[in-house]
N, C-alpha and C positions, 0 to 999 in steps of 0.2 A: 416595623416594630415600634419605632418611636411614636408614630402617629397613633397607633393602636393604644399604647400606654398613656400618651399625653391626654387623651380624652378623659380617662379616669382621673388623672391628676388635675386637669382643668376643672372638672366638676368638684373635686375636693378643695382646691385652692381658689376657685373663682371668687367665692365670697370674701376670702381674706384679701385677695388682690384688689377687688373693688373697694373694700373698706379702707385699705391703705391708700388707694388713689384719692378717695373722698377726704381722708384725714390730711393728706399732703396738701390738697387744695385748700382745706380749712386753715392749716398752719400758714401757708403762703399768703392767704388773704388777710389773716389777722396779725401776723408778725410784721413788725416794722423792719425797715432796711437795716437799721443799726442792730436789731436783735439777730437778724439773719447773718450779718457780718460777724457779730460776736460769736454766734454758734459756729460759723465756719472757722474763725480763728481758734476757738476752743478745740474744734475737731483737728485742725492742723497741729496744734500743740500735743494732743493725745496721739496722733499718728507719729509725730517726732519721738515722743517718749517710747512708743511701742517699737519703732525702728531702732532706737538706742538700746532698748531691752534685748531685742533680737541680736543686735551686734555684740552685746556683752555675753549673751549665751553662746554665740559662735566663738568668741574669744576663749571662753571657759572650756568649751568642747575641744578647741585647738590645743589649749594648754594641757588638758587631760590626756589627749592622744600623744602630744609631744613628750609629756612626762612618762607615759607608759612605754614609748619607743626609745627613750634616751638610754645611753649606755649605763651600765651599772657602775656604782662607785666602788672601784676595785679595792681601794684601801680599806674601806668599811667591810667589803666582802671578805677580804683576806683576814682581817681581824676576827670576824665572826667564825670563819672556817678554822682558823688556828685555835680559837677557844674550843670549838667542837672537837677538833682533833686531839687537843690536850686532854679533854675529858674522856674521849673514846678513841684511843690511839689505833685500835684494830679496824676501825671503819675504813672500808675501801681496800684494805690490804689483800683481800681475796683476789683482787684483780691481778696483781703482780705474780701471784702463785698459780693463776689459771693457765692451762696449756695454750689456749688460743692467744692469750697475751704474750706468752713466752715465744711462740712461733712468730707472732707479728713483730715483736720487739728485738728479736735476735739480730745483733749488729753484723754478724758474719754471714748468716744465711737467711735473709728475709724471704719467706715463702709467700707471704700475704701482701697484697697492695698496701700502700702507706695510709690506710684509713681504718680506724677502729671506731665502730659506732657503739656507743653505750646508751642503754635505755634502762629505765627502772621506775618503780612506783615512787611517789614523793616520800622522801625520808630514807631511801635505800642507800644513800651515800654516793650517788653519781658525782656530786660536786667535789668530793674528796679524792676521787680516782685520778684526776689529772695531777694532783699534788703527789700522789704515790708514783705516778709515771715519771714525773720530774725527778723525784728522789731516786727512783730506779736508774734513770738516765745518768744522774750525777754519780751514783755508785759505780755504774758500769764504766763511765768515763775515767773515774779515778783508778779503777782496776786496769783499764787499758793503758793509762799513763804509767802506772806503777810497773806493769809487766814490760812495757817498752823501755822504761828507764833501767830495769834490771837486766834486760837483754843487751843493752848497749854498753 
């Protein structure tokens, strides 16, 4: 396959290759040793700059990925979520009223494994749901403590 296709490439590039060979010989015969050394030094400098540029790009890519993967700033997230919840207090409350959640969260009779998977479209309020779950837990714990306190 290669030999069959090389023949067509050889005919297309043959003139270019022989011209480059001729010009190389011309440059080598007319250039002085100092000019060749200067060119080689210039080439090394350009290669070093190119390698430095590639290294900087690698570092930038690494930083971008590391930034994307790093943990969220929870203080900032909490601040923004509390502002949203203050403006829209009903967001996510549907969860604690849903029967699946009630069955899952029932402290006396847990029917469902201890995993509740929430999904939704962006902006549906999934981030507020854990806050409502936490509030519900605190409320239930207070009720349990109060009822045990009254019983004793």
